[in-house]
Every structure is written in C-alpha cells, then in structure tokens.
C-alpha positions, 0 to 999 in steps of 0.5 A: 907527330900528334894525333891532330897533326896526322889528321891535317896531313891525311885531310890535306892528302885526301883534298889535293887527290879531290882537286887533282881529279876534278882538274882531270874530269874538267881537262878530259871531258873537254869543258869549257867555261868560255862559251865562245863560238858561233850557232848554225842551225840543221833539221835532221830526220832523226837525232837518235842518240844525240843530246845536248852536250854532244860532240861536233867533229870535223876529221875526227877532231872536235870543233864544237857541240850541240847547244840545243835540240827541239822538234818543229812541230810543223815539219815533225824534224828534229832542229839542232843548234850547234856551236862552232869554235870561232876559229874554225870556218865551215864551207857553206856547201858542207854536210853534217851527219850524225855518226856512230863511234862503232857498234857499241859506240856512242853517237856524235855529229860529224861535218863533212866539209865542202870545197867552197870558198865561202863559209857560213855565217853565224846563225845560218842553216846547214841544208844538207843532213843526214839523221842517225841510222837505227841499228835495230832497223838495220838488223831487221832488214839484214835478218828479213832479207831487206823487207823490213822497214 
C-alpha cells in the first residue's frame, strides 16, 4: 500500500467516525428536523433554569419542547410557549410545572394530566401553572428555621 493510499484510508476512517458521532449526537438529543406539533401557552411566576429547547415531559416521557419565552411587561410573569407532539392530547384541566431532575440536575417542564375528556386546542393557555423553586431560598429557609423569604 502506497503512502497516498494510506492517507485516503485514514481520511475515510476519520470521516466515517465524524459522521457516526454526528448521527449519535442528533439521536441522543432528540433533535428533529420536522417541527410538527401544536403550541400551548402558559404563564409562570418564575422560569428559572428553563430555556428554549428545554424538554416538556408527561409521565417522564418527552412529549414536546419549550419553543418560546418572554417576559410579560404588564404582569411581570414569564410567558412560555410549549410545542407538543401532534399525537399527544393534553386534557384541558392539566397542570404545567417546572420540575427539577434532582439536586444537581437541570430543570424541565412537566405536564400533570387532569381527568377531563376535553382537550386543549392549539394556541390555548394552560392556566394551572407552578414555577420553579429556588434552591437557594429553600436552603435559607432551612438554615433560618423557615423565616427567610
């Protein structure tokens, strides 16, 4: 095998490795080229730890993502838009909660389904919300015996 042939073989192996890594990265992050789904809105007191692209989960299974966030200048609340997969119907008495994966884990948005037989239509607002809880304020309450805010 000549020097040039060896370079071509090594280059092909490197290119195949890079392509395999790219496919793995796309699959493991759940990235999708298609943007099918419908949007729901929710207003939170705090969206600390949540950003655009954060998972929306139902029963621990990813069913959507946070697609937009902005501050409502009149109410000083965080307005979020979540995109839910088309094949998932959310009961219209459901709650949406900012939850944590653990003490050191990141935050995600969790939908707690209600028992209604009616479902949210695209563009509707989920009224039952619970924002994120600050770990620092919880620790301060614990240390001070519950008197810190």
